[in-house]
N, CA and C of each residue as an Amber inpcrd file, in Angstrom:
protein
   240
 213.4100000 -51.7310000-150.6280000 213.2140000 -50.3200000-150.3500000
 212.5270000 -49.6880000-151.5640000 211.5150000 -48.8900000-151.3320000
 210.7550000 -48.2680000-152.4140000 211.4430000 -47.0860000-153.0440000
 212.3920000 -46.4970000-152.3710000 213.0890000 -45.3290000-152.9080000
 214.5520000 -45.3950000-152.5370000 215.3260000 -44.6580000-153.2640000
 216.7420000 -44.5360000-152.9540000 217.0580000 -43.0550000-152.8350000
 217.6100000 -42.6460000-151.7260000 217.9420000 -41.2460000-151.5170000
 218.9030000 -40.7770000-152.6040000 219.8450000 -41.6180000-152.9850000
 220.7930000 -41.2450000-154.0240000 220.0960000 -40.9630000-155.3520000
 219.0070000 -41.6620000-155.6150000 218.3060000 -41.4590000-156.8860000
 217.6610000 -40.0830000-156.9810000 217.5590000 -39.3810000-155.8840000
 216.9610000 -38.0420000-155.9030000 217.9370000 -36.9820000-156.3770000
 219.2120000 -37.3280000-156.5160000 220.1990000 -36.3900000-157.0230000
 220.6780000 -35.3630000-156.0260000 220.6780000 -35.6970000-154.7440000
 221.1300000 -34.7470000-153.7190000 222.5240000 -34.2130000-154.0360000
 223.4450000 -35.1030000-154.3490000 224.8220000 -34.6830000-154.5670000
 224.9410000 -33.7880000-155.7890000 224.2450000 -34.1330000-156.8650000
 224.2870000 -33.3060000-158.0740000 223.7060000 -31.9270000-157.7890000
 222.5760000 -31.8860000-157.1000000 221.9350000 -30.5990000-156.8010000
 222.8290000 -29.7400000-155.9140000 223.3990000 -30.3290000-154.8910000
 224.2720000 -29.5750000-153.9910000 225.4730000 -29.0220000-154.7490000
 226.0560000 -29.8120000-155.6300000 227.2010000 -29.3470000-156.4120000
 226.8000000 -28.2470000-157.3810000 225.6070000 -28.3420000-157.9440000
 225.1780000 -27.3390000-158.9250000 224.9600000 -25.9720000-158.2840000
 224.7140000 -25.9230000-156.9900000 224.5310000 -24.6420000-156.3110000
 225.7660000 -23.7600000-156.4460000 226.9260000 -24.3640000-156.3320000
 228.1500000 -23.5700000-156.3850000 228.8030000 -23.5570000-157.7570000
 228.4410000 -24.4860000-158.6260000 229.1420000 -24.5720000-159.9060000
 228.3500000 -24.0720000-161.1100000 227.0470000 -23.9320000-160.9830000
 226.2200000 -23.5450000-162.1260000 225.6280000 -22.1490000-161.9090000
 226.1310000 -21.1420000-162.6050000 225.6240000 -19.7790000-162.4040000
 224.1470000 -19.6310000-162.7630000 223.6320000 -20.5140000-163.6030000
 222.2220000 -20.4350000-163.9810000 221.3170000 -20.7760000-162.8010000
 221.7790000 -21.6620000-161.9210000 220.9950000 -22.0180000-160.7270000
 220.7900000 -20.7740000-159.8690000 221.8620000 -20.0070000-159.6740000
 221.7740000 -18.7800000-158.8780000 220.8390000 -17.7750000-159.5570000
 220.9870000 -17.5970000-160.8530000 220.1400000 -16.6440000-161.5860000
 218.6730000 -17.0510000-161.5130000 218.4040000 -18.3240000-161.6980000
 217.0130000 -18.8110000-161.6430000 216.4270000 -18.6380000-160.2490000
 217.2230000 -18.9450000-159.2280000 216.7520000 -18.7860000-157.8560000
 216.3930000 -17.3330000-157.5790000 217.2860000 -16.4250000-157.9340000
 217.0340000 -15.0020000-157.6950000 215.7870000 -14.5330000-158.4420000
 215.6290000 -14.9820000-159.6550000 214.4570000 -14.5900000-160.4490000
 213.1640000 -15.0740000-159.7850000 213.1720000 -16.3090000-159.3220000
 211.9730000 -16.8480000-158.6690000 211.6680000 -16.1260000-157.3620000
 212.6770000 -15.8500000-156.5750000 212.4560000 -15.1750000-155.2950000
 211.9270000 -13.7550000-155.4850000 212.3030000 -13.1110000-156.5750000
 211.8110000 -11.7660000-156.8560000 210.2970000 -11.7570000-157.0900000
 209.7670000 -12.8840000-157.4670000 208.3210000 -12.9840000-157.6810000
 207.5600000 -12.9270000-156.3590000 208.1810000 -13.3520000-155.2790000
 207.4750000 -13.5140000-154.0060000 207.8620000 -12.5130000-152.9280000
 209.0550000 -11.9770000-153.0280000 209.5600000 -11.1140000-151.9550000
 209.4820000  -9.6430000-152.3390000 209.2770000  -8.7790000-151.3540000
 209.3090000  -7.3380000-151.6200000 210.7040000  -6.9260000-152.1000000
 210.7820000  -5.9130000-152.9620000 212.0820000  -5.4930000-153.5180000
 213.1490000  -5.2140000-152.4610000 212.7790000  -4.5970000-151.3620000
 213.7540000  -4.2900000-150.3080000 214.3740000  -5.5630000-149.7540000
 213.5670000  -6.5810000-149.5420000 214.0650000  -7.8500000-149.0080000
 214.9750000  -8.5320000-150.0230000 214.6120000  -8.4520000-151.2840000
 215.4570000  -9.0380000-152.3390000 216.8400000  -8.4020000-152.3150000
 216.8830000  -7.0810000-152.2500000 218.1670000  -6.3670000-152.2380000
 218.9840000  -6.7510000-151.0090000 218.3440000  -6.8350000-149.8550000
 219.0510000  -7.1150000-148.6110000 219.4700000  -8.5760000-148.4510000
 218.7970000  -9.4680000-149.1480000 219.0960000 -10.8870000-148.9550000
 219.4540000 -11.5740000-150.2680000 218.4720000 -11.8750000-151.0630000
 218.6480000 -12.7170000-152.2440000 219.7080000 -12.1790000-153.2020000
 219.7860000 -10.8880000-153.3890000 220.7700000 -10.2980000-154.3060000
 222.1330000 -10.0840000-153.6550000 222.2280000 -10.3350000-152.3720000
 223.4800000 -10.1740000-151.6500000 224.3330000 -11.4320000-151.8330000
 225.5400000 -11.2530000-152.2920000 226.4160000 -12.4000000-152.5450000
 226.6680000 -13.2260000-151.2790000 226.6930000 -12.5860000-150.1260000
 226.8950000 -13.3160000-148.8690000 225.7140000 -14.2520000-148.5780000
 224.5100000 -13.8590000-148.9980000 223.3430000 -14.7210000-148.8310000
 223.5060000 -15.9890000-149.6650000 223.9970000 -15.8380000-150.8910000
 224.2020000 -17.0110000-151.7400000 225.2590000 -17.9320000-151.1230000
 226.3320000 -17.3520000-150.5850000 227.3560000 -18.1570000-149.9100000
 226.7320000 -18.9610000-148.7640000 225.8270000 -18.3130000-148.0340000
 225.1270000 -18.9970000-146.9420000 224.3040000 -20.1660000-147.4920000
 223.5500000 -19.9290000-148.5530000 222.7260000 -20.9990000-149.1240000
 223.5760000 -22.1580000-149.6340000 224.6890000 -21.8410000-150.2770000
 225.5640000 -22.8750000-150.8270000 226.1050000 -23.7760000-149.7280000
 226.2860000 -23.2500000-148.5320000 226.7540000 -24.0970000-147.4330000
 225.5950000 -24.7290000-146.6590000 224.4980000 -24.0170000-146.5300000
 223.3840000 -24.4960000-145.7020000 222.5510000 -25.5810000-146.3880000
 222.2780000 -25.4440000-147.6550000 221.4060000 -26.4110000-148.3380000
 222.0100000 -27.8110000-148.3490000 223.2900000 -27.9880000-148.6920000
 223.8440000 -29.3580000-148.5950000 223.7930000 -29.9230000-147.1730000
 223.9870000 -29.0700000-146.1690000 223.8940000 -29.5460000-144.7810000
 222.4760000 -30.0150000-144.4690000 221.4910000 -29.2760000-144.9170000
 220.0920000 -29.6910000-144.7160000 219.7900000 -30.9770000-145.4710000
 220.3550000 -31.1070000-146.6550000 220.1490000 -32.3290000-147.4410000
 220.7530000 -33.5400000-146.7360000 221.9350000 -33.3600000-146.1330000
 222.5480000 -34.4700000-145.3980000 221.6910000 -34.8670000-144.2080000
 221.1290000 -33.8770000-143.5150000 220.2540000 -34.1850000-142.3720000
 218.9960000 -34.9060000-142.8340000 218.4080000 -34.4600000-143.9350000
 217.2090000 -35.1170000-144.4650000 217.5270000 -36.5530000-144.8660000
 218.6640000 -36.7400000-145.5190000 219.0750000 -38.0900000-145.9280000
 219.2400000 -38.9870000-144.7080000 219.8870000 -38.4740000-143.6660000
 220.0840000 -39.2620000-142.4450000 218.7370000 -39.6530000-141.8460000
 217.7940000 -38.7270000-141.8320000 216.4590000 -39.0260000-141.2990000
 215.7760000 -40.1010000-142.1480000 215.8310000 -39.9570000-143.4610000
 215.1660000 -40.9100000-144.3430000 215.7740000 -42.3040000-144.2600000
 217.0570000 -42.3490000-144.0120000 217.7360000 -43.6380000-143.9320000
 217.7460000 -44.2050000-142.5180000 217.1880000 -43.4490000-141.5690000
 217.1530000 -43.9190000-140.1920000 218.4750000 -43.7790000-139.4830000
 219.3300000 -42.8740000-139.9520000 220.6620000 -42.6900000-139.3630000
 220.7920000 -41.3680000-138.6420000 219.7130000 -40.8020000-138.1510000
 219.7710000 -39.5050000-137.4810000 220.5100000 -39.6410000-136.1570000
 221.2230000 -38.5950000-135.8010000 221.9600000 -38.5850000-134.5350000
 221.0000000 -38.3590000-133.3760000 221.4440000 -38.7500000-132.2100000
 220.6580000 -38.5120000-130.9960000 220.4410000 -37.0110000-130.8440000
 219.2980000 -36.6450000-130.3660000 218.9600000 -35.2450000-130.2110000
 218.0950000 -34.7500000-131.3510000 218.0420000 -35.4850000-132.4180000
 217.1700000 -35.1620000-133.5410000 215.9130000 -36.0030000-133.3980000
 215.1080000 -35.6800000-132.3980000 214.0090000 -36.5350000-131.9890000
 212.8000000 -36.4930000-132.9040000 212.6330000 -35.4300000-133.6460000
 211.4370000 -35.3180000-134.4710000 211.5450000 -36.2110000-135.6850000
 210.6230000 -37.1370000-135.7940000 210.5850000 -38.0360000-136.9520000
 209.3020000 -37.7840000-137.7150000 209.4100000 -37.6820000-138.9800000
 208.2360000 -37.4590000-139.8290000 207.7020000 -38.7720000-140.3220000
């Protein structure tokens, strides 16, 4: 195998979302560069939005890992 999904640090990155306050600060700073101020206030700066990201990103990472490893569940028909 040319790559290892584990070598990409999925687990470390997912854990850092909830445990490293600098990750949140850096994310918010970067998003402020691209989004209008009103959207930043309503989403990125909202603590509930961060809670959503902390739960959603690891779930997306698990789905990506399953696809890359060929372990996707039925119904996930799109293969890249």
